[in-house]
C-alpha positions in Angstrom: 3.3 90.0 92.2 6.1 87.9 93.9 9.7 87.0 93.1 8.7 83.4 92.7 9.9 81.4 89.7 8.0 78.2 88.8 7.5 75.9 86.0 5.7 72.8 84.8 8.0 70.4 83.0 6.3 67.7 80.8 8.3 64.6 80.1 7.9 61.3 78.4 9.3 58.3 80.5 11.5 56.4 78.2 10.7 52.7 77.6 12.0 50.5 80.3 12.9 53.3 82.7 10.1 53.2 85.2 12.2 51.7 88.0 15.1 54.0 87.3 12.6 56.9 87.3 11.1 56.0 90.7 14.6 55.7 92.2 15.8 59.0 90.7 12.6 60.8 91.8 13.0 59.7 95.4 16.6 60.8 95.3 15.9 64.2 93.8 12.9 64.9 96.1 14.9 64.0 99.1 17.9 66.2 98.1 15.7 69.2 97.2 13.8 69.0 100.4 17.0 68.7 102.5 19.4 71.0 100.7 17.2 73.8 99.1 15.1 75.9 101.6 14.1 78.1 98.7 12.3 75.3 97.0 8.7 76.0 97.8 7.0 73.2 95.8 8.5 70.2 94.2 5.7 67.8 93.0 6.1 64.9 90.6 2.9 63.5 88.8 2.5 60.5 86.6 -0.2 59.5 84.0 -2.1 56.3 85.0 -0.3 54.5 82.0 3.1 55.6 83.3 4.2 57.2 80.1 4.1 61.0 80.9 5.5 62.7 83.9 4.9 66.3 85.1 7.1 68.1 87.4 5.8 71.3 89.1 8.6 73.3 90.7 8.3 76.7 92.5 11.2 78.6 94.0 11.2 81.6 96.4 13.2 83.8 93.9 15.8 83.5 91.1 18.6 82.9 93.5 16.9 79.8 94.9 16.1 78.7 91.3 19.8 78.9 90.4 20.8 76.9 93.5 18.4 74.2 92.4 19.7 74.3 88.7 23.2 74.0 90.0 22.4 71.0 92.1 20.4 69.4 89.3 23.3 69.9 86.9 26.0 68.5 89.0 24.1 65.6 90.6 21.2 64.5 88.5 21.2 65.8 84.8 22.9 62.8 83.2 20.6 60.2 84.7 17.5 62.4 84.3 18.1 62.7 80.5 18.6 58.9 80.1 15.2 58.3 81.8 13.2 61.1 80.3 12.5 62.9 77.0 11.4 66.4 77.6 8.2 67.4 75.8 7.2 70.8 77.0 8.6 73.3 79.5 6.4 76.2 80.7 8.0 78.9 82.8 6.1 81.3 85.1 6.8 84.0 87.6 9.7 86.5 87.7 12.9 84.8 86.6 16.1 87.0 86.4 18.1 87.2 83.2 20.6 84.7 84.7 17.8 82.1 85.1 16.5 82.8 81.6 19.9 82.3 80.2 20.5 79.1 82.2 17.1 77.7 81.1 17.5 78.7 77.5 18.7 75.4 76.2 15.5 73.8 77.5 13.5 76.1 75.3 10.9 77.2 77.9 7.6 78.8 76.9 7.8 82.0 79.0 4.5 83.2 80.6 4.8 86.7 82.0 2.6 87.5 85.0 -0.3 89.9 84.3 -2.5 89.5 87.4 -3.5 87.4 90.3 -2.1 86.6 93.8 0.0 84.3 95.8 -0.8 83.7 99.4 
């Protein structure tokens, strides 16, 4: 097992927000790539009808996860919540108690590792 923390966040794109979503996504992807070396994966996907977005995020460890969460909260959360309606949050890996506490308001479904590997 690893110290990685990762999740899939399923979101509805609110009506009339597609342009704002694309702009915010570009800004968030750029900032995460530039400012967060502990972010290992940061992938946004959209259904063909543009109504549902999945964000797959993977971090090297809980410390890197908390860095991202701090950046998200201070820079992006307000705009993000106007654009999206969260539907499902599935959390994987080995999050610390601090990460679990910080994610608590999002109501993640916690999936504990029981086997497998990461290369």
